[in-house]
ROLUMGU-908559 format. One record per atom (N, C-alpha, C): residue number from 1; residue in one letter; atom name; z, x, y. Coordinates in pm, whole numbers, m for minus. Each point is the difference from the previous one (the first is absolute). Layout:
# ROLUMGU-908559
+-----+----+----+--------+--------+--------+
:   i : aa : at :      z :      x :      y :
+-----+----+----+--------+--------+--------+
: NUM :  A : CA :      Z :      X :      Y :
...
+-----+----+----+--------+--------+--------+
# end
This chain:
# ROLUMGU-908559
+-----+----+----+--------+--------+--------+
:   i : aa : at :      z :      x :      y :
+-----+----+----+--------+--------+--------+
:   1 :  X :  N :   m811 :   2415 :   1016 :
:   1 :  X : CA :     90 :    m73 :   m114 :
:   1 :  X :  C :     57 :   m132 :     83 :
:   2 :  X :  N :      6 :    m90 :   m135 :
:   2 :  X : CA :     54 :   m132 :     31 :
:   2 :  X :  C :    131 :      0 :     m2 :
:   3 :  X :  N :     81 :    m62 :     53 :
:   3 :  X : CA :    148 :    m34 :     12 :
:   3 :  X :  C :      3 :    m69 :   m124 :
:   4 :  X :  N :    124 :     m3 :    m61 :
:   4 :  X : CA :     25 :    m83 :   m129 :
:   4 :  X :  C :     48 :   m130 :     67 :
:   5 :  X :  N :    m80 :   m125 :    m45 :
:   5 :  X : CA :     46 :   m141 :     71 :
:   5 :  X :  C :    164 :     m7 :    m41 :
:   6 :  X :  N :     84 :    m60 :     86 :
:   6 :  X : CA :    155 :    m32 :    m83 :
:   6 :  X :  C :    m22 :   m125 :    m31 :
:   7 :  X :  N :     83 :     27 :    m91 :
:   7 :  X : CA :     20 :   m136 :   m106 :
:   7 :  X :  C :     50 :   m103 :     64 :
:   8 :  X :  N :    127 :      6 :    104 :
:   8 :  X : CA :      9 :   m114 :    102 :
:   8 :  X :  C :    m98 :    m72 :     50 :
:   9 :  X :  N :   m105 :     74 :     52 :
:   9 :  X : CA :    m76 :    m32 :     97 :
:   9 :  X :  C :   m137 :    m67 :   m103 :
:  10 :  X :  N :    m16 :     11 :   m115 :
:  10 :  X : CA :    m78 :    m58 :   m113 :
:  10 :  X :  C :     71 :   m145 :    m28 :
:  11 :  X :  N :    115 :     13 :    m25 :
:  11 :  X : CA :    112 :   m118 :    m50 :
:  11 :  X :  C :    m22 :    m89 :    103 :
:  12 :  X :  N :     34 :     48 :    146 :
:  12 :  X : CA :    m19 :   m101 :     99 :
:  12 :  X :  C :   m127 :    m69 :     15 :
:  13 :  X :  N :   m118 :     89 :     m7 :
:  13 :  X : CA :   m120 :    m66 :     20 :
:  13 :  X :  C :    m48 :    m90 :   m125 :
:  14 :  X :  N :     73 :     m2 :    m99 :
:  14 :  X : CA :    m19 :   m114 :   m115 :
:  14 :  X :  C :     66 :   m131 :     20 :
:  15 :  X :  N :    151 :     48 :     55 :
:  15 :  X : CA :     59 :   m145 :     39 :
:  15 :  X :  C :   m104 :    m93 :    104 :
:  16 :  X :  N :    m99 :     47 :     28 :
:  16 :  X : CA :   m103 :    m96 :     96 :
:  16 :  X :  C :    m68 :    m92 :    m87 :
:  17 :  X :  N :    m23 :     68 :   m145 :
:  17 :  X : CA :    m72 :    m74 :   m102 :
:  17 :  X :  C :     90 :   m110 :    m91 :
:  18 :  X :  N :    m48 :   m147 :     27 :
:  18 :  X : CA :     75 :    m77 :    m27 :
:  18 :  X :  C :    m84 :    m62 :   m104 :
:  19 :  X :  N :     73 :    m40 :   m106 :
:  19 :  X : CA :    m71 :    m92 :   m130 :
:  19 :  X :  C :     29 :   m145 :     39 :
:  20 :  X :  N :   m118 :    m21 :     52 :
:  20 :  X : CA :    m32 :   m163 :     31 :
:  20 :  X :  C :     71 :   m102 :    m38 :
:  21 :  X :  N :     17 :     m6 :   m163 :
:  21 :  X : CA :     68 :   m110 :    m93 :
:  21 :  X :  C :    108 :     50 :      0 :
:  22 :  X :  N :     71 :     85 :     48 :
:  22 :  X : CA :    138 :    m11 :     28 :
:  22 :  X :  C :     83 :     31 :    104 :
:  23 :  X :  N :    m75 :     40 :     91 :
:  23 :  X : CA :     13 :      6 :    144 :
:  23 :  X :  C :    108 :     93 :     44 :
:  24 :  X :  N :    m14 :    134 :    m97 :
:  24 :  X : CA :     97 :    105 :     24 :
:  24 :  X :  C :   m107 :    118 :    m28 :
:  25 :  X :  N :     79 :    121 :    102 :
:  25 :  X : CA :   m119 :    118 :    m42 :
:  25 :  X :  C :     28 :     67 :   m112 :
:  26 :  X :  N :    m78 :     79 :    m25 :
:  26 :  X : CA :    m16 :     79 :   m145 :
:  26 :  X :  C :    100 :    122 :    m20 :
:  27 :  X :  N :     62 :     36 :     89 :
:  27 :  X : CA :     97 :    115 :    m31 :
:  27 :  X :  C :    135 :   m102 :    m37 :
:  28 :  X :  N :     45 :    m76 :     86 :
:  28 :  X : CA :    127 :   m110 :     m2 :
:  28 :  X :  C :    m30 :    m77 :   m153 :
:  29 :  X :  N :   m125 :    m43 :    m30 :
:  29 :  X : CA :     m4 :    m54 :   m157 :
:  29 :  X :  C :     m9 :     74 :    m83 :
:  30 :  X :  N :     34 :    167 :     m1 :
:  30 :  X : CA :     19 :     79 :   m109 :
:  30 :  X :  C :   m111 :     30 :    m28 :
:  31 :  X :  N :   m124 :    m36 :     44 :
:  31 :  X : CA :   m152 :     43 :    m80 :
:  31 :  X :  C :    m46 :    139 :      4 :
:  32 :  X :  N :     81 :     75 :     86 :
:  32 :  X : CA :    m70 :    145 :     44 :
:  32 :  X :  C :     94 :     61 :   m102 :
:  33 :  X :  N :    m50 :     79 :    m86 :
:  33 :  X : CA :    104 :     78 :    m90 :
:  33 :  X :  C :    m24 :    164 :     13 :
:  34 :  X :  N :   m111 :     63 :     62 :
:  34 :  X : CA :      8 :    118 :     26 :
:  34 :  X :  C :   m100 :     22 :    150 :
:  35 :  X :  N :     95 :     92 :     67 :
:  35 :  X : CA :    m98 :     71 :    105 :
:  35 :  X :  C :     m1 :    141 :    m26 :
:  36 :  X :  N :   m106 :     50 :     14 :
:  36 :  X : CA :     m2 :    173 :    m70 :
:  36 :  X :  C :    m98 :     66 :    135 :
:  37 :  X :  N :     51 :     37 :     93 :
:  37 :  X : CA :    m70 :     81 :    121 :
:  37 :  X :  C :    m14 :    145 :      9 :
:  38 :  X :  N :   m135 :     62 :    m14 :
:  38 :  X : CA :      0 :    136 :      1 :
:  38 :  X :  C :   m128 :     m3 :    106 :
:  39 :  X :  N :      9 :    113 :     59 :
:  39 :  X : CA :    m86 :     54 :    106 :
:  39 :  X :  C :   m127 :    m84 :     34 :
:  40 :  X :  N :    m82 :    m42 :    m39 :
:  40 :  X : CA :   m142 :    m88 :     m9 :
:  40 :  X :  C :    m11 :    m78 :    m78 :
:  41 :  X :  N :    139 :    m63 :    m96 :
:  41 :  X : CA :    m28 :    m62 :   m102 :
:  41 :  X :  C :     95 :   m129 :     34 :
:  42 :  X :  N :     17 :    m90 :    m28 :
:  42 :  X : CA :    100 :   m116 :    m37 :
:  42 :  X :  C :    m24 :    m72 :    m93 :
:  43 :  X :  N :    119 :    m30 :   m108 :
:  43 :  X : CA :    m18 :    m78 :   m125 :
:  43 :  X :  C :     98 :   m121 :     34 :
:  44 :  X :  N :    m52 :    m98 :    m30 :
:  44 :  X : CA :     97 :   m150 :     10 :
:  44 :  X :  C :    m24 :    m33 :   m140 :
:  45 :  X :  N :    127 :    m12 :    m83 :
:  45 :  X : CA :    m29 :    m95 :   m115 :
:  45 :  X :  C :     85 :   m137 :     42 :
:  46 :  X :  N :    m44 :   m112 :    m32 :
:  46 :  X : CA :     38 :   m129 :     16 :
:  46 :  X :  C :    m58 :    m89 :   m110 :
:  47 :  X :  N :     81 :    m99 :     m6 :
:  47 :  X : CA :    m39 :   m109 :    m93 :
:  47 :  X :  C :    m18 :   m129 :    100 :
:  48 :  X :  N :    m18 :   m129 :    m54 :
:  48 :  X : CA :      2 :   m132 :     44 :
:  48 :  X :  C :    107 :    m78 :    m84 :
:  49 :  X :  N :     27 :   m137 :     74 :
:  49 :  X : CA :    104 :    m42 :    m71 :
:  49 :  X :  C :    m49 :    m77 :   m132 :
:  50 :  X :  N :   m109 :     28 :    m63 :
:  50 :  X : CA :    m72 :    m93 :   m101 :
:  50 :  X :  C :   m155 :    114 :    m21 :
:  51 :  X :  N :      9 :     20 :   m106 :
:  51 :  X : CA :   m186 :     57 :    m38 :
:  51 :  X :  C :    m96 :    m89 :     39 :
:  52 :  X :  N :     39 :   m139 :     18 :
:  52 :  X : CA :    m94 :    m83 :     40 :
:  52 :  X :  C :    m21 :    m40 :    121 :
:  53 :  X :  N :     77 :     49 :    108 :
:  53 :  X : CA :     41 :     m9 :    147 :
:  53 :  X :  C :   m129 :     m7 :     59 :
:  54 :  X :  N :    m51 :   m131 :     53 :
:  54 :  X : CA :   m140 :     m3 :     40 :
:  54 :  X :  C :    m17 :     66 :    144 :
:  55 :  X :  N :    125 :     63 :     64 :
:  55 :  X : CA :    m14 :     35 :    124 :
:  55 :  X :  C :      0 :    158 :      9 :
:  56 :  X :  N :    m18 :     69 :   m148 :
:  56 :  X : CA :     25 :    130 :    m25 :
:  56 :  X :  C :   m125 :     69 :     86 :
:  57 :  X :  N :    m95 :    m13 :    m16 :
:  57 :  X : CA :   m105 :     72 :     64 :
:  57 :  X :  C :     18 :     m3 :    151 :
:  58 :  X :  N :     36 :   m140 :     63 :
:  58 :  X : CA :     15 :     11 :    170 :
:  58 :  X :  C :    118 :     99 :     40 :
:  59 :  X :  N :    123 :      8 :    m99 :
:  59 :  X : CA :     97 :     48 :     28 :
:  59 :  X :  C :      4 :    162 :     18 :
:  60 :  X :  N :    m98 :     39 :   m116 :
:  60 :  X : CA :    m21 :    166 :     16 :
:  60 :  X :  C :    m73 :     35 :    116 :
:  61 :  X :  N :   m118 :   m134 :     28 :
:  61 :  X : CA :    m78 :     64 :    104 :
:  61 :  X :  C :    110 :      9 :    154 :
:  62 :  X :  N :     34 :   m106 :     18 :
:  62 :  X : CA :    126 :    m30 :     95 :
:  62 :  X :  C :     89 :    177 :    m18 :
:  63 :  X :  N :     37 :     31 :    m87 :
:  63 :  X : CA :     69 :    141 :    m34 :
:  63 :  X :  C :    m78 :    106 :     55 :
:  64 :  X :  N :   m126 :     14 :      0 :
:  64 :  X : CA :    m80 :     84 :     28 :
:  64 :  X :  C :    m51 :      7 :    136 :
:  65 :  X :  N :     30 :   m127 :     42 :
:  65 :  X : CA :    m52 :    m31 :    153 :
:  65 :  X :  C :    122 :     41 :     77 :
:  66 :  X :  N :    114 :    m10 :    m34 :
:  66 :  X : CA :    133 :     29 :     68 :
:  66 :  X :  C :     20 :    180 :    m27 :
:  67 :  X :  N :    m41 :     59 :    m95 :
:  67 :  X : CA :    m14 :    146 :    m37 :
:  67 :  X :  C :    m69 :     37 :    113 :
:  68 :  X :  N :   m130 :    m59 :     m1 :
:  68 :  X : CA :    m73 :     53 :     87 :
:  68 :  X :  C :     55 :     52 :    168 :
:  69 :  X :  N :     68 :    m83 :     19 :
:  69 :  X : CA :     27 :    m42 :    132 :
:  69 :  X :  C :    129 :    121 :     31 :
:  70 :  X :  N :     78 :     74 :   m122 :
:  70 :  X : CA :     65 :     87 :     46 :
:  70 :  X :  C :    m22 :    123 :    m89 :
:  71 :  X :  N :    m77 :     34 :    m56 :
:  71 :  X : CA :    m18 :    130 :    m41 :
:  71 :  X :  C :   m113 :     71 :     75 :
:  72 :  X :  N :      3 :     93 :    m14 :
:  72 :  X : CA :    m90 :     95 :     44 :
:  72 :  X :  C :   m162 :     m8 :    m42 :
:  73 :  X :  N :    m90 :     m3 :     66 :
:  73 :  X : CA :   m147 :      0 :    m75 :
:  73 :  X :  C :    m44 :     60 :   m125 :
:  74 :  X :  N :     81 :    123 :     16 :
:  74 :  X : CA :    m36 :     82 :   m135 :
:  74 :  X :  C :     95 :    m13 :   m123 :
:  75 :  X :  N :     85 :   m116 :     24 :
:  75 :  X : CA :     71 :    m35 :   m117 :
:  75 :  X :  C :    m78 :   m100 :    m92 :
:  76 :  X :  N :     14 :     12 :   m110 :
:  76 :  X : CA :    m67 :    m76 :    m65 :
:  76 :  X :  C :    111 :    m74 :   m106 :
:  77 :  X :  N :     37 :   m142 :     30 :
:  77 :  X : CA :     69 :    m81 :    m88 :
:  77 :  X :  C :    m52 :    m27 :   m125 :
:  78 :  X :  N :     76 :     m7 :   m112 :
:  78 :  X : CA :    m44 :    m67 :   m127 :
:  78 :  X :  C :     91 :   m111 :    m17 :
:  79 :  X :  N :    m11 :   m130 :    m39 :
:  79 :  X : CA :     90 :    m85 :    m58 :
:  79 :  X :  C :    m39 :    m63 :   m109 :
:  80 :  X :  N :    102 :     54 :   m121 :
:  80 :  X : CA :    m24 :    m67 :   m129 :
:  80 :  X :  C :     93 :   m106 :    m27 :
:  81 :  X :  N :    m65 :   m120 :    m50 :
:  81 :  X : CA :     58 :   m101 :    m44 :
:  81 :  X :  C :     60 :     43 :   m148 :
:  82 :  X :  N :    104 :    m44 :    m47 :
:  82 :  X : CA :     84 :     57 :   m116 :
:  82 :  X :  C :     90 :   m122 :    m67 :
:  83 :  X :  N :      0 :    m26 :   m130 :
:  83 :  X : CA :     68 :   m143 :    m57 :
:  83 :  X :  C :    129 :     66 :    m63 :
:  84 :  X :  N :     42 :    124 :    m17 :
:  84 :  X : CA :    105 :     21 :    m52 :
:  84 :  X :  C :     91 :    100 :    104 :
:  85 :  X :  N :    109 :    m33 :     42 :
:  85 :  X : CA :     84 :   m108 :    m70 :
:  85 :  X :  C :    m65 :   m124 :     37 :
:  86 :  X :  N :     29 :   m124 :    m76 :
:  86 :  X : CA :    m48 :   m107 :     79 :
:  86 :  X :  C :     86 :    m37 :    132 :
:  87 :  X :  N :    m72 :    m64 :     94 :
:  87 :  X : CA :    123 :    m57 :    114 :
:  87 :  X :  C :     60 :   m127 :    m59 :
:  88 :  X :  N :    144 :     18 :     24 :
:  88 :  X : CA :     61 :   m113 :    m16 :
:  88 :  X :  C :     97 :    m22 :    140 :
:  89 :  X :  N :     76 :   m105 :     34 :
:  89 :  X : CA :     37 :    m39 :    140 :
:  89 :  X :  C :    111 :     87 :     28 :
:  90 :  X :  N :     73 :     72 :   m117 :
:  90 :  X : CA :    103 :     67 :     54 :
:  90 :  X :  C :    m51 :    165 :     51 :
:  91 :  X :  N :   m132 :     16 :     31 :
:  91 :  X : CA :    m50 :     86 :     51 :
:  91 :  X :  C :      4 :    m18 :    148 :
:  92 :  X :  N :     24 :    m93 :     55 :
:  92 :  X : CA :    m22 :    m60 :    132 :
:  92 :  X :  C :    128 :     38 :     67 :
:  93 :  X :  N :    m11 :     67 :    151 :
:  93 :  X : CA :    112 :     12 :     58 :
:  93 :  X :  C :    100 :    m96 :      2 :
:  94 :  X :  N :    116 :     29 :     43 :
:  94 :  X : CA :    104 :   m116 :     m2 :
:  94 :  X :  C :    m19 :   m127 :    134 :
:  95 :  X :  N :    m52 :     89 :     79 :
:  95 :  X : CA :     m8 :   m111 :    121 :
:  95 :  X :  C :   m167 :    m67 :    m22 :
:  96 :  X :  N :    m76 :     62 :    m75 :
:  96 :  X : CA :   m113 :   m105 :    m36 :
:  96 :  X :  C :     39 :   m120 :   m111 :
:  97 :  X :  N :     74 :     36 :    m77 :
:  97 :  X : CA :     49 :    m74 :   m104 :
:  97 :  X :  C :     95 :   m123 :     15 :
:  98 :  X :  N :     67 :     30 :    133 :
:  98 :  X : CA :     83 :   m110 :     58 :
:  98 :  X :  C :    m73 :    m72 :     87 :
:  99 :  X :  N :   m101 :     50 :     81 :
:  99 :  X : CA :    m78 :    m68 :     33 :
:  99 :  X :  C :   m116 :   m114 :    m28 :
: 100 :  X :  N :     m2 :     76 :   m142 :
: 100 :  X : CA :   m100 :   m111 :    m65 :
: 100 :  X :  C :     61 :    m78 :   m103 :
: 101 :  X :  N :    143 :     m7 :     35 :
: 101 :  X : CA :     76 :    m63 :   m115 :
: 101 :  X :  C :     25 :      8 :   m157 :
: 102 :  X :  N :    m53 :    151 :     m7 :
: 102 :  X : CA :     m5 :     51 :   m161 :
: 102 :  X :  C :    124 :     70 :    m59 :
: 103 :  X :  N :    129 :    m54 :    m13 :
: 103 :  X : CA :    122 :     22 :    m59 :
: 103 :  X :  C :    m21 :     64 :   m140 :
: 104 :  X :  N :     64 :     94 :    m11 :
: 104 :  X : CA :      4 :     41 :   m148 :
: 104 :  X :  C :     98 :    m76 :    m75 :
+-----+----+----+--------+--------+--------+
# end
């Protein structure tokens, strides 16, 4: 029986995935909407800053690579790109907004 992956472990792994256009990680950018862990299944719903994001495929590939580093071999991650709700800068962590100069 596989242990259920810890949500914080997953979140920390995803913090290593950086949107190269913005220079911030996808968690602090507010791109990760949902992390759902079950025994041998992990579902992540995330978005991009724009549906036209040219780095989208690379970011998803990087996320899978980071998840592979921390997940048990028999845990299958699935990353779904979603567009609702649309991403807005207010979804960023306060630290990220301040570092990038995005004041509301």
